[in-house]
C-alpha positions as CSV (number, residue, x, y, z in Angstrom):
1,M,137.9,116.1,24.6
2,T,135.8,115.4,21.7
3,I,132.0,113.5,22.7
4,S,133.4,110.4,20.2
5,R,135.7,109.4,23.7
6,M,132.9,109.1,25.4
7,N,131.9,105.6,26.5
8,P,128.1,104.6,26.1
9,K,128.4,102.1,28.7
10,V,129.7,104.7,31.9
11,D,126.8,107.4,30.5
12,G,124.8,104.5,31.6
13,F,126.6,103.7,34.6
14,M,125.9,108.0,35.5
15,R,122.5,107.5,34.9
16,K,122.1,104.5,37.3
17,A,124.2,106.2,39.9
18,K,121.7,107.2,43.3
19,T,125.1,109.0,45.2
20,W,127.8,110.9,44.3
21,R,126.4,112.1,40.6
22,E,127.4,115.6,39.9
23,E,131.1,114.4,41.7
24,F,130.9,111.4,38.9
25,E,130.4,113.5,36.2
26,K,133.0,116.2,37.5
27,L,135.9,113.3,37.6
28,R,135.2,111.9,34.5
29,M,135.9,115.2,32.9
30,I,138.8,115.7,34.2
31,L,139.5,112.2,33.3
32,L,138.9,112.4,29.6
33,D,140.3,116.1,29.3
34,C,143.4,113.6,30.7
35,E,143.3,111.8,27.3
36,L,142.6,108.6,29.1
37,T,140.5,105.9,27.1
38,E,136.8,105.2,29.1
39,E,135.9,102.2,30.0
40,V,133.9,99.8,32.2
41,K,135.9,97.5,34.5
42,W,134.3,95.9,37.5
43,M,131.6,97.6,37.4
44,H,132.6,101.6,37.8
45,P,134.2,103.3,35.2
46,C,138.0,102.6,34.3
47,Y,140.3,104.9,32.3
48,T,143.3,103.2,30.7
49,F,146.2,104.3,28.6
50,E,146.8,102.2,26.5
51,N,145.5,98.8,27.4
52,K,147.1,99.3,30.8
53,N,144.7,100.6,33.9
54,V,145.3,103.7,35.1
55,V,142.4,105.2,37.4
56,L,138.8,103.9,38.7
57,I,136.2,106.2,39.8
58,H,134.7,104.6,42.8
59,G,131.0,105.5,45.0
60,F,131.4,104.5,48.7
61,K,129.5,105.8,51.5
62,H,130.5,108.1,52.9
63,Y,132.8,109.5,50.0
64,C,133.5,108.7,46.3
65,A,137.2,108.4,45.1
66,L,140.0,108.2,42.2
67,L,141.5,105.3,42.9
68,F,145.0,104.6,40.9
69,H,146.5,101.1,40.4
70,K,149.2,101.6,40.9
71,G,149.0,104.5,43.7
72,A,151.9,103.2,45.5
73,L,154.1,104.5,42.8
74,L,153.0,108.0,42.7
75,Q,154.7,110.7,44.8
76,D,152.2,112.7,46.3
77,P,153.3,115.6,47.5
78,H,150.3,116.7,48.9
79,G,150.0,114.2,51.0
80,I,146.0,113.3,49.3
81,L,146.5,109.9,48.2
82,V,144.7,106.9,50.9
83,Q,145.9,103.4,51.2
84,Q,142.6,102.0,51.8
85,T,143.7,99.2,54.0
86,E,147.1,98.0,55.0
87,N,146.9,94.6,53.8
88,V,146.6,96.9,49.5
89,Q,150.0,96.6,48.6
90,A,149.8,99.0,44.9
91,A,146.5,100.8,45.3
92,R,145.8,104.9,46.6
93,Q,143.1,106.3,46.2
94,I,142.4,110.4,46.4
95,R,138.9,110.9,48.3
96,F,136.2,113.4,48.1
97,T,132.8,114.0,50.2
98,H,131.7,117.7,47.7
99,V,132.0,118.3,44.0
100,Q,133.7,121.5,45.5
101,E,135.9,120.0,46.1
102,I,136.8,118.2,42.6
103,V,136.3,121.2,41.3
104,E,138.9,123.1,43.9
105,M,141.6,120.4,43.6
106,E,140.9,119.9,39.0
107,P,145.0,121.3,38.5
108,I,146.6,119.1,41.3
109,L,143.9,115.8,40.3
110,K,145.3,116.6,36.5
111,A,148.8,116.5,38.0
112,Y,148.7,113.2,39.6
113,I,146.8,111.7,36.4
114,E,149.6,112.8,34.4
115,Q,151.9,111.1,36.5
116,A,150.1,108.3,36.8
117,I,150.6,107.4,32.9
118,E,154.2,108.7,33.0
119,V,154.1,105.3,35.7
120,E,153.0,103.7,32.5
121,K,154.6,105.3,29.9
122,A,157.6,103.8,31.9
123,G,156.7,100.5,32.8
124,L,157.3,100.6,36.3
125,E,155.4,98.1,38.3
126,V,154.6,97.7,42.1
127,S,156.9,95.2,44.1
128,F,154.4,92.7,45.3
129,K,155.2,91.3,48.7
130,K,155.8,87.2,48.4
131,N,153.5,84.7,49.9
132,T,156.0,84.2,51.9
133,E,156.3,86.6,53.7
134,Y,153.0,86.3,55.4
135,V,152.6,84.4,58.4
136,I,150.3,80.8,58.3
137,P,148.3,81.1,61.2
138,E,149.4,78.0,63.3
139,E,145.7,76.6,63.0
140,F,146.3,76.5,58.9
141,Q,149.9,75.2,59.2
142,N,148.4,72.3,61.6
143,K,145.3,71.0,59.5
144,L,148.4,71.5,56.4
145,E,150.7,68.9,57.8
146,E,147.8,66.9,58.8
147,M,145.7,66.6,55.2
148,P,148.9,66.2,52.6
149,A,146.3,66.8,49.8
150,L,145.4,70.5,51.3
151,K,148.9,71.6,51.3
152,E,149.3,70.2,47.7
153,A,146.1,71.6,46.9
154,F,146.6,75.1,48.4
155,E,150.4,75.5,46.7
156,A,148.5,75.3,43.7
157,L,146.7,78.5,44.3
158,T,147.5,81.3,41.8
159,P,149.6,83.5,44.6
160,G,146.3,86.1,45.0
161,R,144.1,82.9,46.0
162,Q,147.2,81.8,48.7
163,R,147.0,85.5,49.7
164,A,143.1,85.3,50.3
165,Y,143.4,82.3,52.1
166,L,146.3,83.3,54.6
167,L,144.7,86.5,55.1
168,Y,141.7,85.2,56.0
169,F,142.4,82.7,58.6
170,S,145.0,84.9,60.6
171,E,141.8,87.8,60.8
172,P,140.7,86.2,63.8
173,K,141.9,86.7,67.1
174,Q,140.7,83.2,68.8
175,S,142.0,80.1,67.9
176,K,138.9,78.7,68.0
177,T,137.8,81.1,65.0
178,R,140.7,80.6,62.8
179,T,140.4,77.0,63.6
180,S,136.6,77.0,62.0
181,R,137.3,79.1,58.9
182,V,140.1,76.7,58.2
183,E,137.5,74.0,58.1
184,K,135.2,75.9,56.6
185,Y,137.2,76.0,53.7
186,A,139.6,73.0,53.5
187,D,136.7,72.0,50.9
188,Q,136.9,74.6,48.9
189,I,140.6,74.6,48.7
190,L,141.2,71.1,48.0
191,A,138.8,72.0,45.0
192,G,140.6,74.5,43.7
193,K,139.1,77.8,44.2
194,G,139.5,80.7,45.7
195,L,137.9,82.4,48.9
196,Q,136.1,84.1,46.5
197,D,134.8,82.1,43.8
């Protein structure tokens, strides 16, 4: 690994890190040793192969992690890949709470990183669920039938935006909360915006 392969933006990220700095530095050295290109995406160090996102360094309150963008396609002989939530389809994490874990796992981590690079070289893609496989809550279905313009606007949204709304509207256990969410976001859908826009 040469110093010239280190991205100054990642240097800035490392300097600003209030927690996990030592862990981030060790992960960075391992990733650069794997001949990946270092970038900053989504405000985190991201490592790419031929402009394809391979792995991201992430910090959370109780752990830091390597996030493999297509982790669902990786073999996991050590049982260390974690699906962050049940709705995450492609990404998987390897989590750490101390730099010593990273040091001890370095050969294993490099094997997973190499495997992720091979996934990119092979052009493999994760098969995502279609939005038709998600349940449309009754409260939202009723609103779509009541307001054809809302149905048309919802269908014009990108699949990712549709999925985000369906998951958000389905989440509450109580019907009145689901209804409240649908009412609150109807105008946003009509404006062609996603949940986070």
